[in-house]
C-alpha positions as CSV (number, residue, x, y, z in Angstrom):
1,X,32.8,1.6,5.8
2,X,30.2,-1.3,4.7
3,X,26.6,-0.2,4.2
4,X,24.3,-0.1,7.2
5,X,21.4,-1.2,5.0
6,X,20.6,-4.1,2.4
7,X,18.2,-2.8,-0.3
8,X,15.8,-5.2,-1.8
9,X,14.1,-4.4,-5.0
10,X,10.9,-6.3,-6.5
11,X,9.1,-5.6,-9.8
12,X,6.1,-7.2,-10.7
13,X,5.2,-6.8,-14.3
14,X,6.5,-3.6,-15.6
15,X,5.2,-2.0,-18.5
16,X,8.2,-3.2,-20.8
17,X,7.3,-6.7,-19.7
18,X,3.8,-6.8,-18.9
19,X,1.9,-7.9,-22.2
20,X,3.1,-11.4,-22.6
21,X,2.7,-12.3,-18.9
22,X,-0.8,-11.2,-17.9
23,X,-4.2,-12.5,-18.7
24,X,-6.1,-10.5,-21.0
25,X,-8.5,-9.0,-18.3
26,X,-5.5,-8.0,-15.9
27,X,-4.0,-6.4,-19.1
28,X,-6.9,-4.4,-19.7
29,X,-7.2,-3.4,-16.0
30,X,-3.7,-2.4,-15.7
31,X,-3.7,-0.8,-19.3
32,X,-3.1,2.7,-18.1
33,X,-1.1,2.1,-15.1
34,X,2.5,3.1,-14.8
35,X,5.1,2.7,-12.1
36,X,8.8,2.9,-11.4
37,X,11.2,2.2,-8.6
38,X,14.8,2.9,-8.3
39,X,17.6,2.4,-5.6
40,X,20.9,4.7,-6.0
41,X,24.3,4.6,-4.0
42,X,27.2,6.5,-3.5
43,X,29.2,6.7,-6.4
44,X,32.3,7.9,-4.5
45,X,34.0,9.1,-1.3
46,X,32.6,12.4,-1.5
47,X,29.0,11.0,-1.7
48,X,29.4,8.0,0.7
49,X,28.0,10.2,3.7
50,X,24.7,10.7,1.8
51,X,24.1,7.0,2.0
52,X,21.5,5.4,-0.3
53,X,18.4,6.7,-1.9
54,X,15.1,4.9,-2.6
55,X,12.4,6.3,-4.9
56,X,9.2,4.5,-6.0
57,X,6.2,6.4,-8.1
58,X,3.2,5.5,-9.8
59,X,0.2,6.8,-11.9
60,X,-3.1,5.4,-13.3
61,X,-3.4,8.5,-15.6
62,X,-3.8,8.0,-19.2
63,X,-2.4,11.0,-19.8
64,X,1.5,10.3,-20.8
65,X,2.9,13.5,-19.6
66,X,2.1,12.2,-16.3
67,X,4.5,9.3,-16.8
68,X,6.9,11.8,-18.1
69,X,6.5,13.9,-14.8
70,X,7.2,11.0,-12.7
71,X,10.5,9.9,-14.6
72,X,11.6,13.6,-14.9
73,X,11.2,14.1,-11.1
74,X,13.2,11.0,-10.2
75,X,15.9,12.2,-12.2
76,X,15.7,15.7,-10.4
77,X,15.7,14.4,-6.9
78,X,18.5,11.9,-7.5
79,X,20.8,14.4,-9.4
80,X,20.2,17.1,-6.7
81,X,20.6,14.6,-3.8
82,X,24.2,13.7,-4.7
83,X,24.8,17.4,-6.2
84,X,26.3,18.9,-2.8
85,X,27.6,17.7,0.5
86,X,26.2,19.8,3.6
87,X,27.5,19.0,7.0
88,X,24.1,17.4,7.8
89,X,23.2,14.9,5.0
90,X,19.6,15.6,5.9
91,X,19.8,19.1,4.3
92,X,20.9,17.5,0.9
93,X,17.7,15.8,1.0
94,X,15.6,18.8,1.7
95,X,17.5,20.7,-0.9
96,X,16.7,17.8,-3.4
97,X,13.0,18.2,-2.5
98,X,13.0,21.7,-3.0
99,X,14.1,21.2,-6.5
100,X,11.8,18.5,-7.1
101,X,9.2,21.2,-6.0
102,X,10.6,23.8,-8.3
103,X,10.3,21.4,-11.5
104,X,6.8,20.6,-10.7
105,X,6.1,24.2,-9.9
106,X,7.4,24.9,-13.8
107,X,5.1,22.3,-15.3
108,X,2.3,24.0,-13.8
109,X,3.3,27.3,-15.1
110,X,3.4,25.5,-18.4
111,X,-0.2,24.6,-17.9
112,X,1.1,21.0,-17.7
113,X,-1.2,20.0,-14.8
114,X,-3.0,16.8,-15.8
115,X,-1.0,15.0,-13.3
116,X,-2.5,16.9,-10.4
117,X,-3.8,14.3,-8.0
118,X,-2.8,11.4,-10.2
119,X,0.7,10.6,-8.8
120,X,2.1,8.8,-6.0
121,X,5.8,9.5,-5.3
122,X,8.1,8.6,-2.3
123,X,11.7,9.4,-1.5
124,X,13.8,7.9,1.3
125,X,17.6,8.0,2.1
126,X,19.2,6.1,4.5
127,X,22.7,6.5,5.8
128,X,25.3,4.9,7.7
129,X,24.6,6.0,11.0
130,X,20.9,4.5,10.3
131,X,19.6,8.1,10.2
132,X,16.8,8.3,7.5
133,X,14.8,11.2,5.7
134,X,11.4,10.3,4.2
135,X,8.8,12.4,2.1
136,X,6.1,11.9,-0.5
137,X,3.6,13.1,-2.8
138,X,0.0,11.6,-2.9
139,X,-0.4,8.4,-1.0
140,X,2.3,5.7,-1.6
141,X,2.2,3.3,1.1
142,X,5.4,3.6,3.2
143,X,5.7,1.2,6.3
144,X,8.2,0.6,9.3
145,X,8.5,-3.0,10.7
146,X,10.1,-2.8,14.1
147,X,10.0,-4.7,17.5
148,X,7.4,-6.9,15.7
149,X,4.8,-4.1,15.1
150,X,4.1,-2.5,11.8
151,X,3.7,1.4,11.6
152,X,2.6,3.5,8.6
153,X,4.7,6.4,8.3
154,X,3.0,7.7,5.2
155,X,0.4,8.8,7.6
156,X,3.0,10.9,9.4
157,X,3.5,12.9,6.4
158,X,0.5,15.2,6.5
159,X,-0.3,17.3,3.5
160,X,-3.4,19.1,4.6
161,X,-3.9,22.2,2.7
162,X,-2.1,21.1,-0.5
163,X,-3.6,19.7,-3.4
164,X,-1.0,16.7,-3.1
165,X,1.2,18.4,-6.0
166,X,4.4,19.1,-3.9
167,X,6.7,17.7,-1.3
168,X,5.8,19.3,2.0
169,X,6.6,17.6,5.1
170,X,10.1,15.4,5.8
171,X,10.1,12.6,8.5
172,X,13.7,12.4,10.0
173,X,14.6,9.7,12.5
174,X,16.8,6.6,13.1
175,X,16.2,3.0,12.7
176,X,17.7,0.0,14.6
177,X,19.0,-3.1,13.5
178,X,16.7,-5.8,11.9
179,X,14.2,-2.7,11.3
180,X,12.8,-3.0,7.8
181,X,11.3,-0.1,5.8
182,X,8.9,-0.7,2.9
183,X,8.1,1.7,0.1
184,X,5.0,0.2,-2.0
185,X,3.0,0.9,-4.8
186,X,-1.0,0.9,-4.0
187,X,-1.3,-2.4,-6.0
188,X,1.2,-4.3,-4.1
189,X,0.2,-2.8,-0.7
190,X,-3.1,-4.6,-1.7
191,X,-1.5,-8.0,-2.4
192,X,0.3,-8.0,1.0
193,X,-2.7,-7.1,2.9
194,X,-4.5,-9.9,1.0
195,X,-1.9,-12.7,1.4
196,X,-1.0,-11.2,4.8
197,X,2.7,-10.7,4.0
198,X,3.4,-8.2,6.6
199,X,2.9,-10.8,9.4
200,X,5.5,-13.3,7.7
201,X,8.0,-10.4,6.9
202,X,8.1,-8.9,10.5
203,X,10.1,-11.8,12.2
204,X,12.6,-12.0,9.3
205,X,16.3,-11.0,10.0
206,X,18.0,-11.8,6.8
207,X,17.2,-10.4,3.3
208,X,17.5,-14.3,2.1
209,X,14.4,-15.0,4.4
210,X,12.7,-11.9,2.7
211,X,13.2,-13.5,-0.6
212,X,12.2,-16.9,0.4
213,X,8.7,-15.5,1.4
214,X,8.4,-13.5,-2.0
215,X,9.2,-16.9,-3.8
216,X,6.5,-18.7,-1.6
217,X,3.8,-15.9,-2.7
218,X,4.9,-15.9,-6.2
219,X,1.4,-17.2,-7.5
220,X,-0.1,-14.0,-6.1
221,X,2.5,-11.8,-7.0
222,X,2.9,-12.5,-10.6
223,X,-0.7,-11.5,-11.1
224,X,0.4,-8.0,-9.7
225,X,1.5,-5.2,-11.3
226,X,3.7,-2.7,-9.3
227,X,6.8,-2.4,-7.1
228,X,8.4,-2.8,-3.6
229,X,11.5,-1.6,-2.0
230,X,12.7,-3.0,1.1
231,X,15.5,-1.4,3.1
232,X,16.8,-3.7,5.8
233,X,18.9,-2.2,8.6
234,X,22.0,-4.0,9.5
235,X,24.3,-1.8,11.6
236,X,24.0,-0.9,15.1
237,X,22.3,2.7,15.5
238,X,24.1,5.4,17.8
239,X,20.6,6.4,18.8
240,X,17.2,5.0,19.7
241,X,14.3,4.8,17.6
242,X,12.8,8.0,16.9
243,X,11.0,10.1,14.3
244,X,10.1,13.6,13.9
245,X,8.3,15.9,11.4
246,X,10.5,18.9,10.2
């Protein structure tokens, strides 16, 4: 069965390639900033019902432990998501988040708490029937572009009562053909806002059209630091568009 989604990943001035490209003032501004984005696909028939997994993370903390936390958390979520197969793939997503929370809890018990309130992390799984699961830590921008409108899904993931250190609520739902889900770092979201990129992305129907817009906005994006993952829905869904918190 062909993939129901196409995932586009854009990284701008990652840490390993940042120094030669940016002006001195921008290098200083983003010296302590770190981001990471990843997209994973099923490796075999057993994993195929689980679909794809997208992760995006960032921190502006001076503490290198915060960066290590983000990278380790991404490894845990990815490994645990594809570890087992439950009848409902959404349960695999919840399991992965639970293991991610246990990892973070162990860090706190070891007095490794300098990352508290300083990380943004979003996890999104998309499957063959166009069902999705979404969760976050902190305030990473997550947007849904559908029916010529933009919805901020990250606002639906309320974390009241928590110090933004764990995954809590999960959004589950279905998207439609031509819908687009965007996972962004904060810096790239600001560039999107300044350049009105969402207005240009809304009517696009093909990944090639999206890439063309990014090429046109290259002068602004080449000065930015961060990442963007775009999940483009291709295959008809069996259900209407709906989202619910669980």
